[in-house]
N, C-alpha and C positions, 0 to 999 in steps of 0.2 A: 730587206727596205734598205734604203743607206741611213746610217745618223747623218744628224747637221758634219760634220767634222770632215765625213768623205764627201762633200759638195765641190765642186771645180774649184771653188774661191775659197782659199784659208783667209782664216781671220785677218781681218786688217787692222793699224793701229790709228784708233781713233784720237781727233782733239778732243778733250773734255775740261770742263771749267772743272776750278776746288768744287764746287756745289752738285756737278754731276758725279764727279769721285767720290764724294760724301754722300748722295743719294744711293750711287750703286752699290755702298760697302752697307750702308744701314737697311737698304732692302733685299740686300742677299742677292741682286743681279749679277750675273756673269758679263765676263768680255763678250763668252759665248751669243749671250740672248740680245745684248748688245746687235752685235756682229747680225745676229738671225732678223730683227727686227729691220735694219738696215736694208738687208742686202735681198730678203723676200717681202717683207712689211707693205700695205699701202701706203703712199705718199701722201697728204692733204695738206693745206697750208690753212692754218688757222692763227689769228692774230697777230700775223707779221711773224710767223714761226715756220715751220716744218716739221710737222709728226709722222714719225714713222711709228706702225701700229701691225701686231699680226692678230688677225682675229679667226673668230670660227672659218672666214669665207677663206682665208690666205690656208689653214692647217688643212680643209676638204682638198683645195685646189693642188697644194703639193705634195699631200698624202697619196693621190693617184697618179704624182710623179715620182712616188717612190722617197720621198722627203718626208719625216717626221718632225712638224714643227708642235706638236701637241705640248711637249714642256714649257714653250714660249709664248701659249696662247695669252692672248689679253696685255704682253710688254708694250708697253709704248715710247718713244727715246724722240725727246722733243731738241731741236737742231735749230741754227740759226740760217737764216738762208746760203750763207757761207758756207755751212757743214759742222759748225762747232757745235757738239752736243750742250746743250743748255743742263739738261735732267732727263730722267726715266724712270718708269714706277709702271708697276702693273694696276692693268683695272681694264674688268671684262664691256664694261659701259662706253660705247663708241657715242652717246647720243654729244660728246661735246666738242666728235671732232665733224659734225655736219656744219656744210656751210649755210652761213646766214642767208635768210631768206628775202 
């Protein structure tokens, strides 16, 4: 099984706000977790922001491809439409990512 660091894409430098950097440090979220969410997570537009999230479905899908995302399950990264990271957190409840009816 391939570890995330052995994927085809190397972790990229992302543009973060000071708030995002502070939240990542406070929540002990690594750059690898952020990169995994941006590279492999589902992208949903919610309230004007793009949210990348790794849930159970992504973990199972990529596990079949030989990539273990289980350490990153629940990671959500909130970005501006331009790609700047506003904040990041771990939350396994994805109900807030549903589109308004």
